[in-house]
N, C-alpha and C positions, 0 to 999 in steps of 0.2 A: 929289272924284275928277273931272278933267275927261276929256274925249274923247281926249286924248293919252295919259293914264295907262291908260284902258281898252284903247286900241290897243296900246299896249306890254304890257300883261298877256295879251292875246291871242296876241301873236307869241311872247311867253315860253312860253305853254302849248303852242304849236304846236312850238317847239323841244324841250320835254320830250316831247311826241309823237313826235317823230323820233327822239329818243334812246331812248326806250322800244321803238320799232319795231326799231331796229338791236339792240339788247340781246336782246329776244326772238327775233329772226332766228337768234341762235347756239343757240338751245335747240329742239331738234327736236319735243319735244312741245308747246311753246308755239305753233309755228308751224302747228299743226293746230287751234288754237282759234279760235272765233268772234271773240273779242276782238282777235286778231292780224290777222284778215282785215278787221275793222271799221276798225282802226287804219291797215291798208294802203291802204284805200279813200280815207282822208284824206290821207295823207302820199305815197303813190305819184305823184301828179302834179307834186309837187316833184321827186321823184328821177328823173323822166321827163326833166327838163332835162338832167341829167348823165349819163343812160345811156350807158356804155361808155367814158367818159372815162379811168378809172383801174381798168384790169383788167390783172392779171398772171396769166397761165395761165388757170385756173378761178377764181382768187379775184377778186372784184369789190369793190374798195374805194370804189367810188362813193358809197354812203351815208355813209361817213365824210367823204368830200370834201365833199358837200352839207351835212352836219352843221357841218363846219369853216367853210364859206362862210356858212351861215346865221347862225352865231354872230358872224362879223365883221360882217356886215350888222346884226344885232340890236345889237351893241355900238355901231357907228357911229350908227345911229338914236337909241339911248339917249344917248349923248354930246352929240349935236346938238339935241335937243329940249328 
């Protein structure tokens, strides 16, 4: 395993953290957990980049947009390395 494989593994793990954070955000009780808050500390800096880009009324689809764009970036990096 070389450094590029390790980097891709870390980027994929971050993708799953983002995905899990979005899923847990839909569950009221999960949003109160310390795990959710710890996950938020890790992924919120990424979401701040897209804050307010994809909002309809009171629904904020920014996390889904961020996940979609991150997935495109991850696939691009994987295909070109």
